[in-house]
C-alpha positions in Angstrom: 7.4 -15.7 5.8 8.0 -13.2 8.6 6.1 -10.0 7.9 6.2 -6.7 9.7 2.9 -4.9 9.0 2.6 -1.1 9.7 -1.0 0.0 10.0 -2.5 -3.4 10.8 -5.6 -1.9 12.6 -7.1 0.0 9.6 -9.7 -1.2 7.2 -7.2 -2.5 4.7 -4.4 -3.4 7.2 -6.7 -5.5 9.4 -7.7 -7.6 6.3 -4.1 -8.0 5.3 -3.3 -9.2 8.8 -6.1 -11.8 8.7 -5.2 -13.0 5.2 -1.5 -13.4 6.0 -2.2 -15.2 9.3 -4.7 -17.6 7.5 -1.8 -18.5 5.2 0.5 -19.4 8.1 2.8 -16.3 7.9 4.4 -15.0 11.1 3.0 -11.4 11.2 4.0 -8.6 13.6 1.4 -5.9 13.3 2.3 -2.4 14.7 0.7 1.0 14.6 1.1 4.4 16.2 -1.8 3.8 18.5 -2.3 0.2 19.7 -1.0 -2.7 21.7 2.2 -2.8 19.7 3.4 0.7 18.9 5.8 1.9 16.3 6.0 5.2 14.6 6.9 4.7 10.9 8.7 8.1 11.0 11.1 6.8 13.7 13.8 5.4 11.4 16.0 3.8 14.1 13.0 2.1 15.7 11.8 0.8 12.4 15.3 -0.4 11.4 15.5 -2.4 14.7 12.0 -3.8 14.2 13.0 -5.1 10.7 15.7 -7.4 12.2 14.8 -11.0 11.1 11.9 -9.9 8.9 11.4 -11.1 5.3 9.0 -8.4 4.2 7.5 -5.1 5.3 3.9 -4.1 4.4 3.1 -0.4 4.8 -0.6 0.2 5.1 -0.5 3.9 5.7 -2.1 6.9 4.0 -2.0 10.6 4.5 -3.6 11.8 7.8 -7.1 13.2 7.3 -7.2 14.8 10.8 -3.7 15.8 11.9 -2.7 18.9 10.0 0.8 18.7 11.6 1.4 15.1 10.6 4.4 14.4 8.3 3.7 14.4 4.6 3.3 10.9 3.3 6.3 11.3 1.0 8.5 12.2 4.0 7.3 9.1 5.9 8.1 7.0 2.8 11.6 8.5 2.8 12.2 7.5 6.4 10.9 4.0 5.8 13.2 3.6 2.8 16.1 4.8 4.9 15.3 2.2 7.5 15.0 -0.6 5.0 18.2 0.1 3.0 20.8 -2.6 3.4 18.4 -4.9 5.3 17.4 -7.1 2.3 13.7 -6.7 3.4 11.2 -6.3 0.6 8.7 -3.5 1.0 5.1 -3.5 -0.3 3.2 -0.2 0.0 -0.6 0.0 0.1 -1.1 2.8 -2.3 -3.9 5.0 -3.6 -5.9 4.9 -6.8 -5.7 8.6 -7.7 -2.4 8.2 -9.4 -3.8 5.6 -11.9 -4.2 7.0 -15.4 -7.6 7.8 -16.8 -6.0 8.5 -20.2 -2.4 8.8 -21.4 -0.7 11.3 -19.2 -3.8 12.1 -17.3 -4.1 10.8 -13.7 -7.5 10.2 -12.1 -6.7 12.8 -9.5 -6.2 15.4 -12.2 -9.6 14.8 -13.8 -12.6 17.1 -13.1 -14.7 14.2 -11.9 -12.3 13.3 -9.1 -14.0 14.0 -5.7 -12.6 17.2 -4.2 -12.8 15.8 -0.7 -10.1 13.2 -1.5 -7.9 15.3 -3.9 -5.4 16.4 -1.3 -4.6 13.0 0.1 -4.6 11.5 -3.5 -2.0 14.0 -4.5 0.1 13.1 -1.4 -0.1 9.4 -2.4 0.9 10.2 -6.0 3.9 12.2 -4.8 5.0 9.2 -2.7 4.7 7.0 -5.7 6.8 9.4 -7.7 9.5 9.1 -5.0 9.5 5.3 -5.2 9.9 5.4 -9.0 13.3 6.9 -8.5 14.4 4.4 -5.9 16.7 1.5 -7.2 18.4 0.3 -4.0 15.3 -1.0 -2.2 13.1 -3.8 -3.4 9.7 -2.0 -3.3 6.3 -2.5 -4.8 3.4 -0.1 -4.8 -0.1 -1.6 -5.0 -2.9 0.7 -6.1 -6.4 -0.6 -5.4 -9.3 -0.2 -7.8 -11.1 3.1 -7.8 -13.6 1.8 -5.3 -12.1 -0.2 -2.4 -14.6 -1.2 0.3 -15.3 -4.0 2.8 -17.2 -6.9 1.2 -16.7 -10.6 0.7 -13.5 -12.6 0.0 -13.9 -14.3 -3.4 -10.2 -14.9 -4.1 -10.7 -13.6 -7.6 -9.2 -10.5 -9.1 -7.6 -9.2 -12.3 -4.3 -7.4 -12.4 -3.3 -4.2 -14.1 -0.4 -1.8 -14.2 -1.0 1.9 -14.7 -4.7 2.1 -15.6 -7.8 1.1 -13.5 -9.0 -2.5 -14.0 -12.6 -2.3 -15.2 -15.4 -4.9 -15.1 -17.9 -5.5 -17.9 -20.0 -2.6 -16.6 -17.1 -0.2 -16.8 -16.7 -0.1 -13.0 -13.5 -0.4 -11.0 -14.0 -2.1 -7.7 -12.2 -4.5 -5.4 -13.2 -5.6 -1.9 -10.7 -5.0 0.9 -10.7 -8.7 1.4 -9.7 -9.5 -2.2 -7.2 -6.6 -2.1 -5.5 -8.5 0.7 -5.5 -11.7 -1.3 -3.8 -10.0 -4.2 -1.2 -8.4 -1.9 -0.3 -11.7 -0.2 -0.1 -13.4 -3.6 2.4 -10.7 -4.7 4.4 -11.2 -1.6 4.5 -15.0 -2.0 5.1 -14.9 -5.8 6.7 -11.6 -6.8 5.7 -10.2 -10.2 6.0 -6.5 -9.7 9.3 -5.7 -8.0 10.2 -2.0 -8.2 6.9 -1.4 -10.0 3.3 -0.2 -9.3 0.5 -2.5 -10.1 -3.3 -2.5 -9.5 -6.1 -5.0 -9.3 -9.9 -5.1 -9.7 -12.7 -7.7 -9.5 
């Protein structure tokens, strides 16, 4: 499979790149700052880069440092515009804040949600809301477990849809390595087209 990966230098993106390459996929990794540069907000450049690709993986989140950076939902709109008509499937690396702690109550809306991450979680939730109304692009949004961190690759995980996947101790965790495994499994054997899903160890 030929995969264009946006954000391949980040904590999650670098592990997606390694996992995809280990499976023999032809991956082109690009970022705003790096050896192979591409701005995801440049619709025409992205459309050209998608030529000949089978899938696009978007490992981007809201900027934590650049107050003038485009909102994530606007970046998603430009990416969708670039993809339309290409036949390329898009898998977005999402956030956990939009998962539901209870019916109708997102994690980001609970008092326990860390204030330091609330603004970016709300941006990610807004981007997911945009995707839910898109029917002319084959998209998937992959929310991680509540805790996503570098650890070991076990190759084991459990899937969920709209609520966090909890372990026997009531914790929601997945390693960045196993997140990459689950993402590549979804690319190779689609089960959540035009849907959000999640995973946890």
